[in-house]
C-alpha positions in Angstrom: 0.0 0.0 0.0 3.0 2.2 -0.3 2.4 5.6 -1.9 6.0 6.3 -3.0 5.7 5.1 -6.7 2.4 6.9 -7.3 3.6 10.1 -5.5 6.7 10.2 -7.7 4.5 9.9 -10.8 2.2 12.6 -9.7 4.9 15.1 -8.9 6.7 14.2 -12.1 3.7 14.5 -14.4 1.6 17.6 -13.2 0.2 17.9 -16.7 -1.2 14.4 -16.6 -2.9 15.1 -13.2 -4.5 18.3 -14.7 -5.7 16.4 -17.7 -7.2 13.6 -15.6 -9.2 16.2 -13.5 -10.3 18.2 -16.5 -11.1 15.4 -18.9 -12.2 12.5 -16.8 -12.9 12.9 -13.1 -15.0 9.7 -13.2 -11.8 7.8 -14.0 -10.5 6.0 -10.9 -6.8 5.9 -10.2 -5.2 2.7 -8.9 -6.3 1.5 -5.4 -2.8 2.1 -3.9 -3.9 5.7 -3.1 -1.3 8.1 -1.7 -2.6 8.0 1.8 0.5 9.4 3.4 -0.1 12.6 1.3 -3.7 12.9 2.3 -4.3 11.3 5.7 -3.3 12.3 9.2 -4.0 9.2 11.4 -3.9 8.9 15.1 -4.6 6.3 17.8 -6.7 6.7 20.9 -3.9 8.4 22.8 -3.1 11.0 20.1 0.0 9.1 18.7 0.7 9.4 15.0 0.1 6.3 12.8 1.4 5.6 9.3 -1.8 5.5 7.2 0.0 3.5 4.5 0.9 0.8 7.1 -1.9 0.9 9.7 -1.5 0.5 12.7 2.3 1.1 12.7 3.2 4.1 15.0 5.4 6.9 13.7 8.3 8.4 15.5 8.4 12.2 15.7 10.9 12.4 12.9 8.9 10.0 10.7 5.8 11.9 11.4 7.4 15.2 10.4 8.7 13.4 7.2 5.1 12.4 6.4 3.9 16.0 6.9 6.6 17.2 4.6 5.5 14.7 2.0 1.9 16.0 2.3 3.0 19.7 2.0 5.2 18.9 -1.0 2.3 17.1 -2.7 0.0 20.0 -1.8 2.3 22.5 -3.5 2.6 20.3 -6.6 -1.2 19.9 -6.8 -1.9 23.7 -6.6 1.0 24.4 -8.9 -0.5 22.1 -11.6 -4.0 23.4 -11.2 -3.5 27.1 -10.9 -6.3 29.3 -9.6 -7.2 29.5 -5.9 -5.2 27.2 -3.6 -8.0 25.4 -1.9 -7.6 22.8 0.9 -10.4 20.7 2.4 -9.8 19.2 5.8 -12.4 16.5 6.7 -12.9 15.0 10.1 -15.1 11.9 10.4 -17.5 11.2 13.3 -17.8 8.6 16.0 -18.3 4.8 15.8 -16.0 4.4 12.7 -13.5 1.6 12.3 -10.2 3.2 11.3 -9.7 0.8 8.4 -13.1 1.9 7.0 -12.0 5.5 7.3 -8.8 4.8 5.4 -10.8 2.9 2.7 -13.2 5.9 2.3 -10.2 8.3 2.0 -8.7 6.0 -0.7 -12.0 6.2 -2.6 -12.7 9.9 -2.2 -9.4 11.7 -2.5 -9.4 11.8 -6.3 -13.0 13.1 -6.5 -12.2 15.8 -4.1 -9.1 16.9 -6.0 -11.3 17.0 -9.2 -13.6 19.3 -7.3 -10.7 21.7 -6.9 -9.6 21.0 -3.3 -6.5 19.3 -2.0 -8.0 16.9 0.6 -6.7 16.2 4.1 -8.5 13.5 6.1 -8.2 13.4 9.8 -8.5 9.8 10.9 -8.9 9.1 14.7 -9.9 6.1 16.7 -13.6 6.4 17.3 -14.4 2.7 17.4 -17.3 1.9 19.7 -16.1 -1.4 21.2 -12.5 -0.1 21.6 -13.9 3.0 23.4 -16.0 1.1 25.9 -13.2 -1.4 26.5 -10.7 1.4 27.2 -13.2 2.9 29.7 -13.7 -0.5 31.3 -10.0 -1.6 31.5 -7.7 1.4 31.4 -9.0 5.0 31.9 -9.5 6.1 35.4 -10.5 9.7 36.2 -9.2 11.0 32.9 -5.9 9.1 33.0 -4.9 6.0 31.1 -3.4 3.8 33.9 -2.8 0.9 31.6 -2.8 -2.6 33.2 -3.4 -1.2 36.6 -7.0 -0.6 35.6 -7.7 -4.3 35.2 -8.1 -4.8 39.0 -11.0 -2.3 39.1 -12.7 -3.2 35.8 -15.2 -5.5 37.4 -16.3 -2.7 39.7 -16.7 -0.3 36.7 -18.8 -2.9 34.9 -21.0 -3.3 38.0 -21.3 0.5 38.2 -22.4 0.7 34.6 -25.0 -2.0 35.1 -26.1 -0.5 38.3 -26.6 2.9 36.7 -28.6 1.2 34.0 -30.9 -0.6 36.4 -31.6 2.3 38.7 -32.1 4.8 35.8 -34.3 2.4 33.8 -37.6 3.9 35.1 -36.4 7.4 34.2 -35.3 6.2 30.7 -38.7 4.4 30.1 -40.8 7.4 31.3 -38.9 9.7 29.0 -39.2 7.2 26.2 -43.0 6.9 26.7 -43.4 10.7 26.7 -41.4 11.1 23.5 -43.2 8.2 21.7 -46.6 9.5 22.7 -45.9 12.9 21.3 -44.5 11.4 18.1 -47.4 9.0 17.7 -50.0 11.8 18.1 -48.2 13.7 15.3 -48.1 10.6 13.1 -51.8 10.1 13.6 -52.5 13.8 12.6 -50.4 13.2 9.5 -52.4 10.1 8.5 -55.8 11.7 9.1 -54.9 14.9 7.2 -52.9 13.2 4.5 -50.1 15.7 5.2 -46.7 14.2 5.9 -45.2 17.4 7.4 -47.7 17.2 10.3 -45.5 14.4 11.6 -43.2 17.3 12.7 -45.3 20.4 13.1 -48.1 18.7 15.0 -45.7 17.1 17.5 -46.3 18.9 20.8 -42.6 18.7 21.7 -41.8 20.7 18.5 -44.1 23.7 19.2 -41.3 26.0 20.2 -39.1 25.0 17.3 -42.0 25.6 14.8 -42.5 29.1 16.2 -38.9 30.1 16.1 -38.4 28.5 12.7 -41.3 30.6 11.4 -39.7 33.8 12.8 -36.2 33.0 11.4 -37.6 32.2 7.9 -39.5 35.6 7.9 -36.4 37.5 9.0 -34.3 35.8 6.3 -36.9 36.6 3.6 -37.1 40.2 4.8 -33.4 40.9 5.0 -31.4 38.1 3.3 -28.2 40.2 3.3 -27.9 40.4 7.1 -29.9 37.5 8.6 -29.2 33.8 9.1 -29.8 32.0 5.8 -32.0 28.9 6.3 -34.0 26.4 4.3 -36.0 23.2 4.8 -36.4 20.6 2.2 -39.6 19.0 0.8 -41.3 16.1 2.6 -42.5 13.5 0.2 -45.6 11.5 0.8 -45.3 7.8 1.4 -47.0 4.8 2.9 -45.9 4.8 6.5 -48.3 2.2 7.8 -45.6 -0.5 7.4 -43.2 1.7 9.5 -45.8 2.2 12.1 -46.6 -1.6 12.3 -42.9 -2.4 12.5 -42.6 0.0 15.5 -45.6 -1.6 17.3 -44.2 -5.1 16.8 -40.7 -4.2 18.2 -41.8 -2.0 21.1 -40.9 -4.7 23.7 -37.4 -4.9 22.3 -37.0 -1.2 22.3 -37.9 -0.9 25.9 -35.8 -3.9 26.8 -32.7 -2.4 25.2 -33.0 1.3 26.0 -31.7 0.9 29.5 -28.6 -1.0 28.2 -27.9 1.8 25.7 -28.1 4.3 28.6 -25.5 2.2 30.5 -22.8 1.0 28.1 -23.5 3.7 25.5 -23.0 6.6 27.9 -19.6 5.2 29.1 -18.4 4.7 25.5 -19.6 8.2 24.5 -17.8 9.8 27.4 -14.6 8.0 26.5 -15.0 8.8 22.8 -15.3 12.5 23.8 -12.1 12.1 25.8 -10.4 10.9 22.6 -11.3 14.0 20.7 -9.2 16.0 23.2 -6.3 13.5 23.3 -5.7 14.2 19.6 -4.5 17.6 20.8 -3.2 17.0 24.3 -1.3 13.9 23.4 0.0 10.8 25.3 2.6 12.6 27.5 -0.2 14.1 29.5 -0.8 10.6 31.0 2.8 10.4 32.1 1.9 12.6 35.1 0.9 9.4 36.8 4.5 7.9 36.5 7.2 8.7 39.0 10.1 8.3 36.6 12.8 10.5 35.3 11.7 9.9 31.7 8.1 10.7 32.5 9.1 14.0 34.2 11.2 14.9 31.1 8.3 14.2 28.8 5.9 16.3 30.9 8.3 19.3 31.0 8.9 19.0 27.2 5.3 18.2 26.3 5.3 17.1 22.7 1.5 17.5 22.3 -0.8 15.2 20.3 -0.3 14.4 16.7 -3.2 16.6 15.5 -1.9 19.6 17.5 1.5 19.1 15.9 0.0 18.9 12.5 -2.0 22.1 13.2 1.1 24.0 14.2 2.9 22.8 11.0 -0.1 23.7 8.9 -0.2 27.2 10.3 3.5 27.7 9.5 3.0 26.3 6.0 0.0 28.6 5.3 1.9 31.7 6.4 4.9 30.9 4.3 3.3 29.9 0.9 0.8 32.5 -0.2 -2.9 32.7 0.1 -4.8 29.6 0.8 -8.6 29.0 1.0 -9.1 26.4 3.7 -12.4 24.7 4.3 -13.1 22.7 7.4 -15.7 19.9 7.2 -16.8 17.8 10.1 -19.4 15.1 10.5 -21.0 14.2 13.9 -18.2 13.9 16.5 -15.8 15.3 14.0 -17.3 18.7 14.8 -16.1 18.4 18.3 -12.6 18.0 17.0 -13.1 21.0 14.7 -14.3 23.1 17.6 -11.0 22.6 19.3 -9.1 22.9 16.0 -10.6 26.4 15.4 -10.1 27.5 19.0 -6.4 26.6 18.8 -5.9 28.4 15.4 -7.5 31.9 15.6 -4.9 33.3 13.2 -5.7 31.0 10.3 -8.2 32.4 7.7 -10.7 29.6 7.1 -12.9 30.2 4.1 -15.7 27.8 5.1 -16.6 25.8 8.2 -19.1 23.1 7.5 -20.8 21.1 10.3 -22.8 18.0 9.2 -25.2 16.4 11.7 -23.0 18.0 14.4 -22.6 16.1 17.7 -20.9 19.1 19.3 -23.1 21.2 21.6 -24.6 24.5 20.9 -22.5 25.8 23.8 -19.2 24.7 22.1 -20.3 26.4 18.9 -21.0 29.6 20.9 -17.5 29.4 22.5 -15.5 28.4 19.5 -17.1 29.3 16.2 -18.9 32.6 17.0 -15.8 34.4 18.3 -13.9 33.2 15.2 -16.6 34.5 12.9 -16.6 37.9 14.7 -12.9 38.2 13.9 -13.1 36.7 10.3 -15.9 38.2 8.3 -14.8 36.4 5.1 -15.6 33.0 6.7 -18.9 31.3 6.2 -20.4 28.7 8.6 -22.8 26.0 7.4 -24.8 23.8 9.7 -26.3 20.9 7.8 -29.1 18.8 9.4 -31.4 15.9 8.6 -35.0 16.9 8.3 -36.4 16.9 11.8 -38.7 14.0 10.9 -35.7 11.9 9.8 -33.8 12.6 13.0 -36.8 11.2 14.9 -37.7 8.2 12.7 -34.3 6.7 11.9 -34.4 3.0 12.5 -31.3 1.2 13.9 -29.3 -1.0 13.5 -29.2 -1.2 9.7 -32.9 -0.4 9.4 -33.9 -3.5 11.4 -35.8 -1.2 13.9 -34.8 -3.3 17.0 -33.7 -0.4 19.3 -35.3 3.0 20.1 -35.7 5.1 17.0 -33.7 8.2 16.3 -30.5 9.3 14.8 -27.3 9.2 16.9 -27.9 12.8 17.8 -31.3 11.9 19.3 -29.6 9.1 21.2 -27.0 11.6 22.5 -29.6 14.0 23.7 -31.9 11.3 25.2 -29.4 8.7 26.5 -25.7 9.3 26.1 -25.1 12.9 27.4 -26.3 14.8 30.4 -27.2 18.3 29.2 -27.3 20.8 31.9 -29.2 23.4 29.8 -30.6 23.4 26.2 -27.2 24.8 25.0 -25.6 21.5 26.0 -27.7 19.6 23.4 -26.3 18.6 20.0 -26.1 21.3 17.5 -26.8 19.1 14.5 -30.5 18.7 15.3 -32.6 21.4 13.7 -34.7 21.7 16.9 -31.6 22.5 19.1 -29.9 25.0 16.9 -33.1 26.9 16.0 -34.3 27.2 19.6 -30.8 28.5 20.6 -30.4 30.8 17.6 -30.3 33.7 20.1 -26.6 32.8 20.8 -25.8 34.2 17.4 -25.3 38.0 18.0 -27.7 40.4 16.2 -26.5 43.1 13.9 -25.5 46.3 15.8 -24.9 49.1 13.3 -22.5 50.8 15.8 -20.4 47.6 16.0 -19.6 45.9 12.7 -18.1 42.9 14.5 -21.6 41.8 15.5 -22.8 41.5 11.9 -22.2 37.7 11.7 -25.7 36.4 11.1 -25.1 36.9 7.3 -22.1 34.5 7.7 -24.3 31.6 9.0 -26.5 29.1 7.1 -28.8 26.5 8.5 -30.0 23.8 6.2 -32.4 20.9 6.8 -32.5 18.4 3.9 -35.5 17.0 2.2 -37.3 13.8 3.4 -37.7 11.1 0.8 -40.2 8.2 0.7 -37.3 5.8 1.1 -34.7 6.3 3.7 -31.9 4.8 1.5 -29.2 7.1 0.3 -30.1 8.6 -3.1 -27.0 8.6 -5.2 -28.6 10.8 -7.8 -29.7 13.7 -5.6 -27.2 13.2 -2.7 -29.9 14.1 -0.1 -29.0 12.4 3.3 -31.8 10.5 5.0 -29.8 9.0 7.9 -27.0 10.2 10.1 -24.4 8.2 8.3 -25.3 9.6 4.9 -23.1 12.7 5.3 -20.0 10.7 4.5 -20.2 11.4 0.8 -20.2 14.4 -1.5 -19.5 16.8 1.4 -17.0 18.5 -0.9 -19.7 19.8 -3.2 -20.3 23.5 -2.3 -23.9 23.3 -3.6 -24.4 20.5 -1.0 -23.7 23.1 1.8 -25.8 26.0 0.6 -29.4 26.5 1.6 -32.1 27.4 -0.9 -32.7 31.1 -1.7 -35.3 32.9 0.5 -38.0 32.9 -2.1 -37.9 29.0 -2.4 -41.0 27.5 -0.8 -41.4 23.9 0.2 -44.2 22.0 2.0 -42.1 22.1 5.1 -41.8 25.9 5.1 -45.5 26.3 4.2 -46.5 24.0 7.1 -44.3 25.9 9.5 -45.9 29.2 8.6 -49.4 27.7 8.8 -48.9 26.0 12.1 -47.2 29.1 13.7 -50.1 31.3 12.6 -52.6 28.8 14.1 -50.7 28.8 17.4 -50.5 32.5 17.6 -54.2 32.9 16.7 -55.2 30.5 19.4 -52.9 32.3 21.9 -51.2 29.0 22.6 -48.0 30.9 23.2 -49.5 33.7 25.3 -49.2 36.4 22.6 -50.8 37.4 19.3 -48.0 39.4 17.8 -45.7 37.9 15.2 -42.4 37.2 16.9 -40.5 38.0 13.7 -41.3 41.7 14.3 -38.6 42.7 16.7 -39.8 46.1 17.7 -37.9 47.2 20.7 -37.6 43.8 22.4 -34.1 43.0 23.6 -32.1 40.0 22.5 -32.5 37.9 25.6 -36.2 38.5 25.8 -37.1 37.3 22.3 -35.0 34.2 22.2 -34.6 34.0 18.4 
């Protein structure tokens, strides 16, 4: 799987590379993809791995040699293509096998280059079983204690099971409440032959519908200064089979939800730890060791492999002209990018794209908003499944044996412990819309606050089938964001004049709620008047 022969050919024949991209981007290059030139791979402790010889670890010198190879290939690519020097850095999400990540990179790098970007894939260990195993056997209070953790692993297993048993009533009550609300909305959709009612008639979605209505009106009224947002069309389909399947598997769903709450939460917490270890690195764990070598490592902290790559990238960008860097993250990859952006405020990113983001709204508020206030040429895109798809996703592999919902629904309902609504996942339409007040309003006296025009929110359409549509590239499930994320049209919302049955249903439902005084007011919340920012909440 060595990339040396191919790399030499590419650098020696820039004209051939250009011809391939211009004349035939559908042509696939040999499977021995130049992974060392396109992939930064790390293990669970932030150590660099050779992507061409997984899972071989790299020494610091070998890792720097790989980064040099990557930057050389990057210069050759941009020199051969001319025009803007564009880079796309992609970070995958959780519960991915590293070999699968490398396989996708090998399949996608050429298509991304043909789209005009030099791709860099950030591959990290987000494997589910590995993450729970590390929690059970090695990680104690944030430190990896190695074999010493084996002695207490039975106690940790008992604690996880005990948590599951004693929290089961709470989990079941919440599950019943959510299912009852969704079932009432489904019934309304059936009786009215209107599929969008599965969302707008859900009692739990009332606030989201009202705020979505207000934001859409603001965008239509002032598209040059307001948040751009769009919602896709909801197609009609026969959902009786889906409803019957749910009824038949209810016992399994309730029987497994408490186990998800137990093992799933522990795995999620440790996976979140790994997103930080990519930057902080393995030597942080040496604080537990009373040795001379450990002391030396701590005093000369070498940082994690991703932090080292970030520092090298910053130097490269400063020394080699203007670059247009786009950051794209899926699911937990957005947690990595939050930290990435926070640690590189001097880099001029052109686009930041979050797809089904597992990061919290609070992390977005603390990392991305300050960056946008200082970089007005950067645009932020938040891409979501249609809210109905987030709620109806059947797992695993469509078998519908566990509680329905995308991974983000599971995080909000089972895996995380949100203290406030800002601690819920940003990738769900409900969560970001209801918390849109964290995005500062335009203050004519302070141009740094004019960032709403830099932000786009997009909910994709809902198709009859929930399989991935390779013709339209419209994601229907949480995992569907792993393809065609390099297409800029994929990021962009529809223009403000574009109407869909989702948007029409939002306006109709919001008007009904205001007319019936269900929200305690009859005025249109999109008319700001003199209300202050905290009071309106949109």
